[in-house]
PDB file as gemmi writes it, atoms N, CA and C in Angstrom:
CRYST1    1.000    1.000    1.000  90.00  90.00  90.00 P 1                      
ATOM      1  N   MET A   1      25.900 -23.971 -19.813  1.00  0.00           N  
ATOM      2  CA  MET A   1      25.919 -22.666 -19.188  1.00  0.00           C  
ATOM      3  C   MET A   1      27.332 -22.361 -18.698  1.00  0.00           C  
ATOM      4  N   ASP A   2      27.780 -21.150 -18.914  1.00  0.00           N  
ATOM      5  CA  ASP A   2      29.097 -20.738 -18.477  1.00  0.00           C  
ATOM      6  C   ASP A   2      29.100 -20.530 -16.972  1.00  0.00           C  
ATOM      7  N   SER A   3      30.225 -20.903 -16.355  1.00  0.00           N  
ATOM      8  CA  SER A   3      30.327 -20.621 -14.926  1.00  0.00           C  
ATOM      9  C   SER A   3      30.709 -19.153 -14.756  1.00  0.00           C  
ATOM     10  N   VAL A   4      30.117 -18.535 -13.770  1.00  0.00           N  
ATOM     11  CA  VAL A   4      30.313 -17.113 -13.530  1.00  0.00           C  
ATOM     12  C   VAL A   4      31.082 -16.948 -12.241  1.00  0.00           C  
ATOM     13  N   TYR A   5      32.096 -16.092 -12.255  1.00  0.00           N  
ATOM     14  CA  TYR A   5      32.863 -15.829 -11.046  1.00  0.00           C  
ATOM     15  C   TYR A   5      32.074 -14.911 -10.127  1.00  0.00           C  
ATOM     16  N   ILE A   6      31.876 -15.355  -8.898  1.00  0.00           N  
ATOM     17  CA  ILE A   6      31.256 -14.529  -7.871  1.00  0.00           C  
ATOM     18  C   ILE A   6      32.270 -14.457  -6.732  1.00  0.00           C  
ATOM     19  N   PRO A   7      32.687 -13.255  -6.354  1.00  0.00           N  
ATOM     20  CA  PRO A   7      33.729 -13.134  -5.329  1.00  0.00           C  
ATOM     21  C   PRO A   7      33.267 -13.638  -3.965  1.00  0.00           C  
ATOM     22  N   PRO A   8      34.202 -14.006  -3.108  1.00  0.00           N  
ATOM     23  CA  PRO A   8      33.844 -14.452  -1.758  1.00  0.00           C  
ATOM     24  C   PRO A   8      33.055 -13.365  -1.023  1.00  0.00           C  
ATOM     25  N   GLY A   9      32.069 -13.791  -0.245  1.00  0.00           N  
ATOM     26  CA  GLY A   9      31.256 -12.850   0.505  1.00  0.00           C  
ATOM     27  C   GLY A   9      30.044 -12.352  -0.272  1.00  0.00           C  
ATOM     28  N   TYR A  10      29.839 -12.886  -1.473  1.00  0.00           N  
ATOM     29  CA  TYR A  10      28.713 -12.485  -2.314  1.00  0.00           C  
ATOM     30  C   TYR A  10      27.981 -13.730  -2.797  1.00  0.00           C  
ATOM     31  N   TYR A  11      26.714 -13.553  -3.122  1.00  0.00           N  
ATOM     32  CA  TYR A  11      25.896 -14.639  -3.667  1.00  0.00           C  
ATOM     33  C   TYR A  11      25.336 -14.230  -5.013  1.00  0.00           C  
ATOM     34  N   GLY A  12      25.122 -15.223  -5.864  1.00  0.00           N  
ATOM     35  CA  GLY A  12      24.418 -14.996  -7.116  1.00  0.00           C  
ATOM     36  C   GLY A  12      22.922 -15.168  -6.878  1.00  0.00           C  
ATOM     37  N   THR A  13      22.122 -14.909  -7.887  1.00  0.00           N  
ATOM     38  CA  THR A  13      20.672 -14.989  -7.755  1.00  0.00           C  
ATOM     39  C   THR A  13      20.216 -16.377  -7.341  1.00  0.00           C  
ATOM     40  N   ARG A  14      20.768 -17.413  -7.941  1.00  0.00           N  
ATOM     41  CA  ARG A  14      20.372 -18.784  -7.589  1.00  0.00           C  
ATOM     42  C   ARG A  14      20.727 -19.113  -6.154  1.00  0.00           C  
ATOM     43  N   ASP A  15      21.890 -18.645  -5.693  1.00  0.00           N  
ATOM     44  CA  ASP A  15      22.303 -18.899  -4.316  1.00  0.00           C  
ATOM     45  C   ASP A  15      21.361 -18.212  -3.329  1.00  0.00           C  
ATOM     46  N   VAL A  16      20.973 -16.988  -3.644  1.00  0.00           N  
ATOM     47  CA  VAL A  16      20.036 -16.253  -2.784  1.00  0.00           C  
ATOM     48  C   VAL A  16      18.697 -16.973  -2.756  1.00  0.00           C  
ATOM     49  N   ALA A  17      18.225 -17.411  -3.915  1.00  0.00           N  
ATOM     50  CA  ALA A  17      16.951 -18.121  -3.981  1.00  0.00           C  
ATOM     51  C   ALA A  17      16.996 -19.387  -3.135  1.00  0.00           C  
ATOM     52  N   ARG A  18      18.106 -20.107  -3.195  1.00  0.00           N  
ATOM     53  CA  ARG A  18      18.266 -21.321  -2.401  1.00  0.00           C  
ATOM     54  C   ARG A  18      18.270 -20.997  -0.905  1.00  0.00           C  
ATOM     55  N   ALA A  19      18.988 -19.946  -0.528  1.00  0.00           N  
ATOM     56  CA  ALA A  19      19.086 -19.568   0.884  1.00  0.00           C  
ATOM     57  C   ALA A  19      17.736 -19.133   1.448  1.00  0.00           C  
ATOM     58  N   LEU A  20      16.940 -18.443   0.625  1.00  0.00           N  
ATOM     59  CA  LEU A  20      15.642 -17.950   1.081  1.00  0.00           C  
ATOM     60  C   LEU A  20      14.505 -18.931   0.800  1.00  0.00           C  
ATOM     61  N   ASN A  21      14.853 -20.074   0.209  1.00  0.00           N  
ATOM     62  CA  ASN A  21      13.869 -21.102  -0.140  1.00  0.00           C  
ATOM     63  C   ASN A  21      12.763 -20.521  -1.034  1.00  0.00           C  
ATOM     64  N   THR A  22      13.199 -19.868  -2.087  1.00  0.00           N  
ATOM     65  CA  THR A  22      12.267 -19.233  -3.019  1.00  0.00           C  
ATOM     66  C   THR A  22      12.801 -19.393  -4.444  1.00  0.00           C  
ATOM     67  N   SER A  23      12.226 -18.694  -5.389  1.00  0.00           N  
ATOM     68  CA  SER A  23      12.639 -18.808  -6.787  1.00  0.00           C  
ATOM     69  C   SER A  23      13.504 -17.612  -7.206  1.00  0.00           C  
ATOM     70  N   PRO A  24      14.272 -17.759  -8.291  1.00  0.00           N  
ATOM     71  CA  PRO A  24      15.022 -16.610  -8.801  1.00  0.00           C  
ATOM     72  C   PRO A  24      14.119 -15.436  -9.162  1.00  0.00           C  
ATOM     73  N   GLY A  25      12.918 -15.718  -9.632  1.00  0.00           N  
ATOM     74  CA  GLY A  25      11.966 -14.650  -9.939  1.00  0.00           C  
ATOM     75  C   GLY A  25      11.575 -13.866  -8.699  1.00  0.00           C  
ATOM     76  N   ALA A  26      11.434 -14.557  -7.580  1.00  0.00           N  
ATOM     77  CA  ALA A  26      11.105 -13.884  -6.320  1.00  0.00           C  
ATOM     78  C   ALA A  26      12.279 -13.027  -5.851  1.00  0.00           C  
ATOM     79  N   VAL A  27      13.503 -13.467  -6.121  1.00  0.00           N  
ATOM     80  CA  VAL A  27      14.686 -12.657  -5.776  1.00  0.00           C  
ATOM     81  C   VAL A  27      14.683 -11.377  -6.604  1.00  0.00           C  
ATOM     82  N   ARG A  28      14.382 -11.493  -7.887  1.00  0.00           N  
ATOM     83  CA  ARG A  28      14.303 -10.300  -8.738  1.00  0.00           C  
ATOM     84  C   ARG A  28      13.219  -9.353  -8.239  1.00  0.00           C  
ATOM     85  N   ASN A  29      12.123  -9.918  -7.738  1.00  0.00           N  
ATOM     86  CA  ASN A  29      11.042  -9.105  -7.188  1.00  0.00           C  
ATOM     87  C   ASN A  29      11.507  -8.375  -5.918  1.00  0.00           C  
ATOM     88  N   LEU A  30      12.309  -9.024  -5.093  1.00  0.00           N  
ATOM     89  CA  LEU A  30      12.858  -8.378  -3.897  1.00  0.00           C  
ATOM     90  C   LEU A  30      13.733  -7.187  -4.290  1.00  0.00           C  
ATOM     91  N   VAL A  31      14.496  -7.340  -5.355  1.00  0.00           N  
ATOM     92  CA  VAL A  31      15.339  -6.240  -5.845  1.00  0.00           C  
ATOM     93  C   VAL A  31      14.450  -5.112  -6.350  1.00  0.00           C  
ATOM     94  N   TYR A  32      13.441  -5.453  -7.129  1.00  0.00           N  
ATOM     95  CA  TYR A  32      12.525  -4.452  -7.691  1.00  0.00           C  
ATOM     96  C   TYR A  32      11.842  -3.654  -6.585  1.00  0.00           C  
ATOM     97  N   ARG A  33      11.453  -4.325  -5.516  1.00  0.00           N  
ATOM     98  CA  ARG A  33      10.755  -3.672  -4.414  1.00  0.00           C  
ATOM     99  C   ARG A  33      11.692  -2.972  -3.432  1.00  0.00           C  
ATOM    100  N   GLY A  34      12.996  -3.089  -3.652  1.00  0.00           N  
ATOM    101  CA  GLY A  34      13.957  -2.406  -2.798  1.00  0.00           C  
ATOM    102  C   GLY A  34      14.297  -3.131  -1.505  1.00  0.00           C  
ATOM    103  N   ARG A  35      13.905  -4.396  -1.396  1.00  0.00           N  
ATOM    104  CA  ARG A  35      14.181  -5.177  -0.188  1.00  0.00           C  
ATOM    105  C   ARG A  35      15.589  -5.764  -0.208  1.00  0.00           C  
ATOM    106  N   LEU A  36      16.167  -5.903  -1.387  1.00  0.00           N  
ATOM    107  CA  LEU A  36      17.504  -6.459  -1.555  1.00  0.00           C  
ATOM    108  C   LEU A  36      18.231  -5.620  -2.592  1.00  0.00           C  
ATOM    109  N   LYS A  37      19.467  -5.278  -2.305  1.00  0.00           N  
ATOM    110  CA  LYS A  37      20.228  -4.390  -3.179  1.00  0.00           C  
ATOM    111  C   LYS A  37      21.353  -5.155  -3.880  1.00  0.00           C  
ATOM    112  N   ARG A  38      21.508  -4.896  -5.153  1.00  0.00           N  
ATOM    113  CA  ARG A  38      22.611  -5.484  -5.909  1.00  0.00           C  
ATOM    114  C   ARG A  38      23.927  -4.878  -5.433  1.00  0.00           C  
ATOM    115  N   ALA A  39      24.951  -5.708  -5.386  1.00  0.00           N  
ATOM    116  CA  ALA A  39      26.247  -5.233  -4.905  1.00  0.00           C  
ATOM    117  C   ALA A  39      27.328  -5.340  -5.969  1.00  0.00           C  
ATOM    118  N   GLY A  40      26.961  -5.718  -7.176  1.00  0.00           N  
ATOM    119  CA  GLY A  40      27.951  -5.843  -8.243  1.00  0.00           C  
ATOM    120  C   GLY A  40      27.459  -6.793  -9.307  1.00  0.00           C  
ATOM    121  N   GLY A  41      28.375  -7.240 -10.127  1.00  0.00           N  
ATOM    122  CA  GLY A  41      28.017  -8.127 -11.217  1.00  0.00           C  
ATOM    123  C   GLY A  41      27.490  -7.352 -12.402  1.00  0.00           C  
ATOM    124  N   THR A  42      26.648  -7.992 -13.177  1.00  0.00           N  
ATOM    125  CA  THR A  42      26.058  -7.362 -14.351  1.00  0.00           C  
ATOM    126  C   THR A  42      24.548  -7.264 -14.170  1.00  0.00           C  
ATOM    127  N   GLU A  43      23.898  -6.638 -15.101  1.00  0.00           N  
ATOM    128  CA  GLU A  43      22.441  -6.516 -15.040  1.00  0.00           C  
ATOM    129  C   GLU A  43      21.776  -7.895 -15.052  1.00  0.00           C  
ATOM    130  N   ARG A  44      22.311  -8.781 -15.859  1.00  0.00           N  
ATOM    131  CA  ARG A  44      21.714 -10.116 -15.975  1.00  0.00           C  
ATOM    132  C   ARG A  44      22.224 -11.098 -14.930  1.00  0.00           C  
ATOM    133  N   GLN A  45      23.384 -10.842 -14.362  1.00  0.00           N  
ATOM    134  CA  GLN A  45      23.960 -11.738 -13.360  1.00  0.00           C  
ATOM    135  C   GLN A  45      24.507 -10.930 -12.178  1.00  0.00           C  
ATOM    136  N   PRO A  46      23.600 -10.416 -11.361  1.00  0.00           N  
ATOM    137  CA  PRO A  46      24.041  -9.579 -10.239  1.00  0.00           C  
ATOM    138  C   PRO A  46      24.597 -10.395  -9.077  1.00  0.00           C  
ATOM    139  N   TRP A  47      25.348  -9.708  -8.224  1.00  0.00           N  
ATOM    140  CA  TRP A  47      25.836 -10.276  -6.978  1.00  0.00           C  
ATOM    141  C   TRP A  47      25.101  -9.587  -5.845  1.00  0.00           C  
ATOM    142  N   PHE A  48      24.961 -10.298  -4.743  1.00  0.00           N  
ATOM    143  CA  PHE A  48      24.334  -9.745  -3.556  1.00  0.00           C  
ATOM    144  C   PHE A  48      25.241 -10.014  -2.367  1.00  0.00           C  
ATOM    145  N   ARG A  49      25.370  -9.032  -1.468  1.00  0.00           N  
ATOM    146  CA  ARG A  49      26.229  -9.195  -0.298  1.00  0.00           C  
ATOM    147  C   ARG A  49      25.650 -10.267   0.622  1.00  0.00           C  
ATOM    148  N   ALA A  50      26.528 -11.129   1.129  1.00  0.00           N  
ATOM    149  CA  ALA A  50      26.096 -12.198   2.026  1.00  0.00           C  
ATOM    150  C   ALA A  50      25.431 -11.620   3.272  1.00  0.00           C  
ATOM    151  N   GLU A  51      25.907 -10.478   3.760  1.00  0.00           N  
ATOM    152  CA  GLU A  51      25.328  -9.848   4.959  1.00  0.00           C  
ATOM    153  C   GLU A  51      23.887  -9.424   4.701  1.00  0.00           C  
ATOM    154  N   ASP A  52      23.618  -8.903   3.511  1.00  0.00           N  
ATOM    155  CA  ASP A  52      22.255  -8.472   3.171  1.00  0.00           C  
ATOM    156  C   ASP A  52      21.305  -9.667   3.095  1.00  0.00           C  
ATOM    157  N   VAL A  53      21.791 -10.753   2.526  1.00  0.00           N  
ATOM    158  CA  VAL A  53      20.974 -11.960   2.414  1.00  0.00           C  
ATOM    159  C   VAL A  53      20.709 -12.536   3.804  1.00  0.00           C  
ATOM    160  N   ALA A  54      21.737 -12.558   4.662  1.00  0.00           N  
ATOM    161  CA  ALA A  54      21.568 -13.072   6.023  1.00  0.00           C  
ATOM    162  C   ALA A  54      20.575 -12.221   6.810  1.00  0.00           C  
ATOM    163  N   ALA A  55      20.629 -10.908   6.642  1.00  0.00           N  
ATOM    164  CA  ALA A  55      19.696 -10.020   7.340  1.00  0.00           C  
ATOM    165  C   ALA A  55      18.263 -10.253   6.868  1.00  0.00           C  
ATOM    166  N   LEU A  56      18.081 -10.432   5.575  1.00  0.00           N  
ATOM    167  CA  LEU A  56      16.748 -10.697   5.043  1.00  0.00           C  
ATOM    168  C   LEU A  56      16.228 -12.048   5.537  1.00  0.00           C  
ATOM    169  N   LEU A  57      17.092 -13.033   5.593  1.00  0.00           N  
ATOM    170  CA  LEU A  57      16.705 -14.351   6.089  1.00  0.00           C  
ATOM    171  C   LEU A  57      16.327 -14.282   7.572  1.00  0.00           C  
ATOM    172  N   ALA A  58      17.099 -13.555   8.366  1.00  0.00           N  
ATOM    173  CA  ALA A  58      16.806 -13.405   9.796  1.00  0.00           C  
ATOM    174  C   ALA A  58      15.466 -12.685   9.988  1.00  0.00           C  
ATOM    175  N   GLU A  59      15.212 -11.681   9.169  1.00  0.00           N  
ATOM    176  CA  GLU A  59      13.945 -10.949   9.245  1.00  0.00           C  
ATOM    177  C   GLU A  59      12.760 -11.867   8.914  1.00  0.00           C  
ATOM    178  N   ARG A  60      12.929 -12.699   7.910  1.00  0.00           N  
ATOM    179  CA  ARG A  60      11.858 -13.627   7.536  1.00  0.00           C  
ATOM    180  C   ARG A  60      11.607 -14.654   8.635  1.00  0.00           C  
ATOM    181  N   ARG A  61      12.694 -15.152   9.235  1.00  0.00           N  
ATOM    182  CA  ARG A  61      12.539 -16.136  10.311  1.00  0.00           C  
ATOM    183  C   ARG A  61      11.874 -15.518  11.529  1.00  0.00           C  
ATOM    184  N   ALA A  62      12.230 -14.284  11.865  1.00  0.00           N  
ATOM    185  CA  ALA A  62      11.626 -13.604  13.008  1.00  0.00           C  
ATOM    186  C   ALA A  62      10.133 -13.369  12.762  1.00  0.00           C  
ATOM    187  N   ARG A  63       9.803 -13.007  11.531  1.00  0.00           N  
ATOM    188  CA  ARG A  63       8.403 -12.752  11.188  1.00  0.00           C  
ATOM    189  C   ARG A  63       7.580 -14.024  11.252  1.00  0.00           C  
ATOM    190  N   SER A  64       8.163 -15.146  10.814  1.00  0.00           N  
ATOM    191  CA  SER A  64       7.414 -16.410  10.833  1.00  0.00           C  
ATOM    192  C   SER A  64       7.298 -16.976  12.250  1.00  0.00           C  
ATOM    193  N   ALA A  65       8.242 -16.628  13.128  1.00  0.00           N  
ATOM    194  CA  ALA A  65       8.202 -17.108  14.510  1.00  0.00           C  
ATOM    195  C   ALA A  65       7.205 -16.312  15.353  1.00  0.00           C  
ATOM    196  N   ALA A  66       6.875 -15.113  14.924  1.00  0.00           N  
ATOM    197  CA  ALA A  66       5.973 -14.258  15.712  1.00  0.00           C  
ATOM    198  C   ALA A  66       4.529 -14.656  15.571  1.00  0.00           C  
TER     199      ALA A  66                                                      
END                                                                             
């Protein structure tokens, strides 16, 4: 597999899946449902802003703590 350049401050799909403890398919589902927005990259290899991923993670943690 070719290594893909992802600029600082952004995550690839696998990185987001790892951070959210889920699968790449679930990340694609979050994008489809409008919960996570692509910030660049290509259709097949999108980038996501680190701030957006952190906000989604914080929201999930708050929901599980309640």
